[in-house]
C-alpha positions in Angstrom: 8.8 7.6 26.5 9.4 6.7 23.0 11.0 3.3 22.1 11.9 2.1 18.6 12.1 -1.4 17.8 13.6 -2.8 14.6 11.7 -5.7 13.1 13.7 -7.8 10.5 11.2 -9.0 7.8 13.9 -10.9 5.5 17.1 -10.3 3.9 18.2 -8.3 0.7 21.3 -8.9 -1.2 22.5 -6.3 -3.6 25.3 -4.8 -5.5 28.1 -2.7 -3.8 27.0 0.3 -5.9 23.5 0.2 -4.7 24.6 0.1 -1.2 27.3 2.9 -1.2 26.5 4.9 -4.1 28.7 7.9 -5.4 28.3 11.5 -4.4 27.0 13.5 -7.3 25.7 10.9 -9.4 22.1 11.3 -10.9 19.3 8.8 -10.6 20.3 7.3 -14.1 24.1 7.4 -13.4 23.5 5.6 -10.2 21.7 2.8 -11.8 24.3 2.6 -14.6 26.8 2.1 -11.8 24.8 -0.8 -10.3 24.3 -2.5 -13.5 28.3 -2.2 -14.1 29.3 -3.4 -10.6 30.2 -7.0 -10.8 30.3 -7.2 -6.7 27.6 -8.1 -4.2 27.4 -7.4 -0.5 26.4 -10.1 2.0 22.7 -10.2 2.5 21.5 -7.3 4.8 18.4 -7.2 6.9 15.2 -5.7 5.5 13.6 -3.7 8.6 10.3 -2.2 9.8 10.3 -0.2 12.5 7.7 -0.4 15.4 7.4 3.0 17.4 6.2 2.6 20.8 4.7 6.2 21.6 2.5 7.4 24.4 -0.3 8.0 21.9 0.1 4.3 20.5 2.2 1.8 18.4 3.3 3.2 14.8 4.9 0.9 12.3 7.3 2.6 9.9 7.3 0.4 6.5 5.9 -3.0 6.1 8.9 -5.0 4.9 8.8 -7.3 1.9 6.8 -10.5 1.2 7.6 -14.2 0.6 5.6 -14.0 -2.6 8.4 -12.3 -4.4 10.2 -15.6 -4.6 7.3 -17.1 -6.6 8.0 -17.2 -10.4 6.0 -14.4 -12.0 5.3 -12.2 -8.8 8.2 -9.8 -9.7 8.2 -8.3 -13.4 10.2 -10.4 -15.6 11.0 -7.4 -18.0 12.5 -5.6 -15.2 16.4 -6.4 -15.3 16.8 -4.9 -11.7 14.3 -7.6 -10.4 16.0 -10.3 -12.4 19.8 -9.4 -12.1 20.5 -6.8 -9.7 18.8 -7.6 -6.3 18.0 -10.8 -4.3 15.3 -10.8 -1.8 14.6 -13.8 0.6 11.7 -13.7 2.8 10.3 -16.7 4.4 6.6 -16.5 5.2 7.1 -16.4 9.1 9.4 -13.5 8.4 6.6 -11.3 7.2 5.8 -8.2 9.4 2.4 -9.7 10.3 3.9 -13.0 11.8 6.7 -11.0 13.4 4.3 -8.8 15.4 2.1 -11.7 16.2 5.5 -13.3 17.8 5.8 -10.0 20.0 2.0 -10.5 21.1 1.0 -7.5 18.7 -2.2 -7.8 16.9 -1.5 -5.9 13.5 -5.4 -4.8 13.5 -5.9 -3.8 17.0 -2.5 -2.8 18.3 -1.0 -0.6 15.5 -2.3 3.1 15.5 -1.1 3.6 12.0 1.6 2.4 9.4 3.8 5.0 8.1 5.3 4.3 4.6 8.6 6.1 3.9 8.4 5.4 0.2 6.9 2.7 -2.1 9.7 0.3 -3.1 8.5 -3.3 -2.7 10.7 -4.0 0.3 8.8 -1.2 2.2 5.2 -2.2 1.0 5.4 -6.0 0.7 3.5 -6.5 4.0 0.6 -4.3 3.2 -1.6 -7.2 3.1 -1.4 -7.4 7.0 -2.9 -4.0 7.5 -6.2 -4.0 5.7 -8.1 -2.1 8.6 -5.1 0.2 9.7 -4.7 3.9 8.8 -1.8 4.2 6.5 0.0 7.3 6.0 2.4 8.1 3.1 4.0 11.0 1.3 2.1 12.3 -1.7 5.0 13.1 -3.8 6.3 9.5 -3.2 3.0 7.9 -4.0 2.6 9.8 -7.3 6.0 8.9 -8.5 5.3 5.4 -7.7 2.4 4.7 -9.8 2.5 3.5 -13.5 5.4 2.4 -15.7 7.9 4.9 -14.0 7.2 3.5 -10.7 7.6 -0.1 -12.0 10.9 1.0 -13.4 12.1 2.3 -10.0 11.3 -0.7 -7.7 7.7 -0.1 -6.8 4.9 -2.8 -7.5 1.7 -0.8 -7.8 0.1 -3.7 -9.5 0.7 -5.8 -6.3 -0.8 -3.3 -3.7 -4.0 -4.6 -2.0 -7.1 -3.7 -3.8 -8.2 -1.9 -0.5 -5.1 0.2 -0.4 -6.0 4.0 -0.1 -3.3 5.6 1.8 -3.7 8.9 3.7 -1.4 11.1 1.6 0.6 13.6 3.5 2.9 16.9 2.2 5.5 17.6 4.7 5.1 21.2 5.2 6.3 22.3 8.7 9.9 23.6 8.7 12.5 21.5 10.5 15.6 22.2 12.2 16.8 18.4 11.5 18.2 16.9 8.6 15.0 17.2 6.8 14.0 20.7 5.3 10.4 20.0 6.4 8.3 17.6 8.5 4.7 16.4 9.1 3.7 15.8 12.5 1.8 12.6 12.8 0.9 12.6 16.5 -1.0 15.1 18.9 1.9 15.4 21.3 3.6 18.5 21.5 6.9 19.6 22.7 7.0 21.6 25.8 8.1 25.0 25.0 10.2 25.4 28.1 
């Protein structure tokens, strides 16, 4: 049996255009829409997801960190961070604290951390997993580095110095909503 547990790791407030987006808009068009939008949505939760699987516990994304409210932590030169999004995370809301409150030791009880992508609100809790296997998509990792990544909302300069994820390329065809997938566990479906 597989169980998925959402774990809130703080709240984010953003413009309506960021939350909903318009069909057919390019990445740049979507950013322009966000900057033009005067309307804010109510704070929404930042989630990590604990997957309890027969082969172990897996954590999808690590949420954000309380440090983003410390002056100088977020890049002052990026108007997205200074004007278009507000993140509120208390120290006790970080993923490490949340897991401990569930009697889960991040180092001992998590088989692997799976990052969906590298935005700050998905990687902010990496500090809690220095001894865990971390799996991430290669294409997203490559796009997140350097100035381009910093402009897109990634903070590679804030990743822990020990951070070296196992990079994967989804290459198994899928019948689901994604064109290809990458199996993480060894369990195979029963062909019957």
